N, C-alpha and C positions, 0 to 999 in steps of 0.2 A: 641522595642522587639516584636517578632512575636509570637502570641499564635495561634496554630492550632485549628481549630474547632470553633473559635470565629468569629462572623460575621464582627465586626468592626476591620479591620486589617490595620495597618499603615505601610507604607514603604515597601510593598511587591514588590519584583522585578519580581518574576515569580510565576505563578499558574500552577501546574501540574494537568492536567485533565485526568481522566481515566474512560471511559465508560465501564460498566460491565454488562454482561447478562449471568446468570447461570455460574458465574466464581468462584464458591466456591472452586474448586480444585487448582486454580492458583493465586487468588487475594492476598492471604497472602504473598507469596514469592515476588510478585510484589510490594506490599506496603512496605514490610520490606526493600527492596532495595531502595525505594524512600525516606522513612523517615530517612534512614541512610546517605543520601547525606549531604555533608558538602561543599557546593559550595562557601562559603564566602559571601553570601548575604541571605537576608530573602526570604523565599518562603512558599507557602502553597500547600497542596495536597487535591484534590477534587475527590471523586468517585461518579459517577452518575449511580445508579442502575437502569438499563433499564427494570424494571418489572420482575426481576429474580424470578424463582419459587423454587430455592434452597436457601441456607443460605448465599448467597453473601452479602446481606445487613448486616447480623449479624457479619460476619467475618470482613468486612470493619469497622463496628462500633467498633469492638474490638481494633482497632488502635486509641488510643485517640488523636493522632496528625493529624488525617485525618477528613476532613469534608465530610459527606456522604449525598447525595441527592437521592431522590427516585422519579421515574416517572413511568407512565404506559408504557408498552412495545411499543416503537415507532421507534426503530432503532438507530444505533450509531450516525447518523448525528444529530438527535434531541437531543440525550444525550450530545454530545459534545457542541452543541449550548447552552444547558441548563447550563452546567458547565461553559462555557465562560461568560454567563450573570451573574453568581454568583461569578465570579473570581475577585480578588482584585489586581492581579499582573499586571505589565506593559507588561509582556510577557506571552503569553498563550502557554504552552508546553503540547502536547498531547502524550499519551502513551496507548498501548493496555494492557488489563488486564492479558494477558498470557505472558508478557515480564518481564524479570528481568534486571534491568539497571546496568551498570558499575558504580563503585564508583565515577568516575569523569563525569558521563553522564550529569547531569544538568548544571554543570559549562561549559562544552563544548557546550551544546545546546544553551546557552545564549551568549557565547563569541563572535560569529560573529556579534551580535547586537551592538558591539562597533563601527562598521561601520554604520553610520546613514543612509546609502543608503539601508542597508539590512532590508527586511521586513519579511523574512521567512527563516527557517533553516531546512535542512534534515539531520537526523542522519542515522545510518546503523544497520543492523542485524549482529549478530555473531551467529554461530551455530557449535555444536560439535557432532551432531547426527551420528550414525553409519549406519543407514538404507540407502539403496542405493537411493531410491526416494528422501529422504530428502537431501542427499548429492548433487544429481543432481539439485534439486530445488535451493539450495543455490548457486551452481555454476552459474545458470541462473542469480540470483540476483547480484552476484559479477561481472558478465560480464557487467551488466548495471551500476554498481558502477564505474567500470573503465571508462566507457563512460562519466559519470557525472563528475568524477574527472578531466577530461581533459578540462572542461568548467569553465570559471570564474564565470558565473551565470547559474542557472538552472531554469526550468519551471515546475518541478515536485517535489512534496513532499508527501510522504506516512505517514499516521497518526500514524504508530507504533512508530515513533520517530520524532516528528514534532514540530516546534515552530514558532509562528507568533507574530508580534507586535500587541497588543490588538487593538490599534487604527485602523490599517489596516484591521484586522479580522472583526471588527464591520462595517467598511466602505463597506466591501464586503458582509455584511449580513450573515457571517459565512458559514456553510456548507448548500448545497442545500438539503432540507429535502424531495425532490422528489425522492431521492435515498433511498429506504426503508430498505436496508441492506448494509453491508460493500461491496459496489459495484462500487466504483469510485467517491464517493463524495469528497474524498481528491484530486484526479486528477482534478476534475472540479474546486475546489477552487484554486488549484495551477495555472491552466490555467487562471482563472479570475484575480488573483493577477498579473500574468505576463502580461496579456493583458492590465491591468490598468497602466502599466509602472513601477511597483515595482520590486525590485531585490530580488532574493533568492539565498542562498548559501548552499553548500554541505560540511558537516564536518564529515570526516571519523573517527575522534577521539571521536565522541559522539555515543557510541554503546550500543545496548541492546541485550540480549541473548533471543533467540526465537526458538521454535520447529516448524518445517515444517511437512506437511502431510507425512505419511510413506507408504500409500497405493496408488497404481496407480489409483484406482477408484476415490479417493478423490482428487488426483492431477489433474486428467482430469476434474472433476466436477468444481474445482476452475477455471481452464482455460476457461471452457465453459461459466460460468457465468461472468467472467471478460470480455470476448468478447461480451457477450449479452448486458451488461450495457455500454460497450464502444460506442455502437451506440448512446445512449443518450448523451454521452459526445461529440461525434463528431458532433451531430446536433447543439450543442451549440457553438462548437469551431472548425469550419470547417478548419481553417488554420492549426490546429494541426494534421490533417489527414496525411499531408505530413511529418511532422517531429516534434519530441519533444526530450527533453534531456535525457529521460529514455529508450524509446522503440528502440530496434535494427531495423535498416532498413531491415536487412536480414529477420526478422520475417514477414515483409510485403511482401517481395518477395516470401517467402515460402507460404504465404497465397494465393497469386495470382496463384501460381503453383497448389495449392490444388484445387482451383475453376476450373482451366483449365482441371485438371484430371477429376473432376466430370462432366464437360460439355462433355468431350470426351467419357466418359462411358455412359452418358445420351443420346448421339446421336446414340448409337448402335441400339436401337429398331427402330430408324427412317431410318435405312438402311445405315448409315455411319459407316465404320469400324474404330471406334475410339480407339480400343484396343492398336494398336501399338503406337499411340500418347500418350495414358494414361501411358503405360510403359516407354516411353521415358521421359515424364514429371516427372514421379516418380523418374527416375534415376537422372534427373536434381535437383529435390528437395533434394534427399539424398546427392548429391554432394555439394549442397549449405550449408549443415550442417558441412562440413569438417573444415572450419576455426574455428568454435566453438569446434569441436571435438579435434583438435590439441591443442587449448587453454586450454580446460578442462582437457585433458589427462596429461598435464604437472603438473596439480594441484591435480588431482585424476584420476589415470590411469583407474580404473574400470569404474568410472562414464563416462569417455571419451569414452570408448568402447561401452557403452549402449546408448550413446547420439543419434546416427542416428535413431534407431527405436522410441526412446522417442520423438525426434523432430517431427517425422512423425505423431505419434498419438496426440502429442500436437497441431500440425498444424490442424489436423482434428477437434479437440475439439474447437480450436479457430474459424475455419471456420464454424462449425455448430452453435456455439453460436452467431457469428456475423450475420449469415444468419437469424437465428430465431429472433434476435434483430431487424434487418431491417424489417422483416415480421411483427413483433409486432408493430413497429412504423407506418408502412403503414396502418395496420388494425385500429389503433387508429385514424388515420386521415380520414378514410372513413366514 
């Protein structure tokens, strides 16, 4: 029998690990959905309070069936590794503190491990927000899900709904703590697992409910920092620059077009009339968005209509973040 919160746990199949920082407003719903799971096997739930300044620790402690660890603020990678070191389960299942899981989530997260070749599992987001930016964001994610669903095995797992065999996770030394924030440590681990020859699966039946940013400013900030930290990932995994199972190749084409536009405009003070080239390239960039526009419009007409300008500013955010990331990397080497 499994007793939550007791250190000596016997026969635990899975450990659900939730890093939490200032999650007082969301952690209760998250934990309630977790402790309500009836997967048909024994599991434990572990919250790692990453130095929160609110009542995250107290709220989590209020769930008697949850083990709560506390650490100084060090970021989600350190928190997840801390939870993994203290976990008793054969499978490590990671979840974000602002997610609410489906009633069959844990069963579905663990199910692919029946195949002994599988070392990692990716679940999915579901979203019912009405705000336009949130709807567009979710369409972006669903577009990547469609790409992943066409592949037998994947090389990308996001930690909002992720599972790993504990043995493989420890062999990989867990998440790289050189990522100080939620900035790509999950992508890095996925690539390392893939490059070590392990297989990972995508399970669309394992879903969690999540809220996306509703403001354009926060959306663009997220894209900027995602690109900024992607430079660190690509330095470690150069082969993944060309292709991975999650990223759309069209995004890379659009990024190249953005840099060509910038170069065309930058050449104007040097006497080169780059304006016509910049406008032409801008037109090509907008045309490149049409496949996604048509795909999105069939699912959400309004979100499809606003897709071209959003893709334009998204590409600019990606481009600026990536450029700054490269510059920062060069500066560190000097």
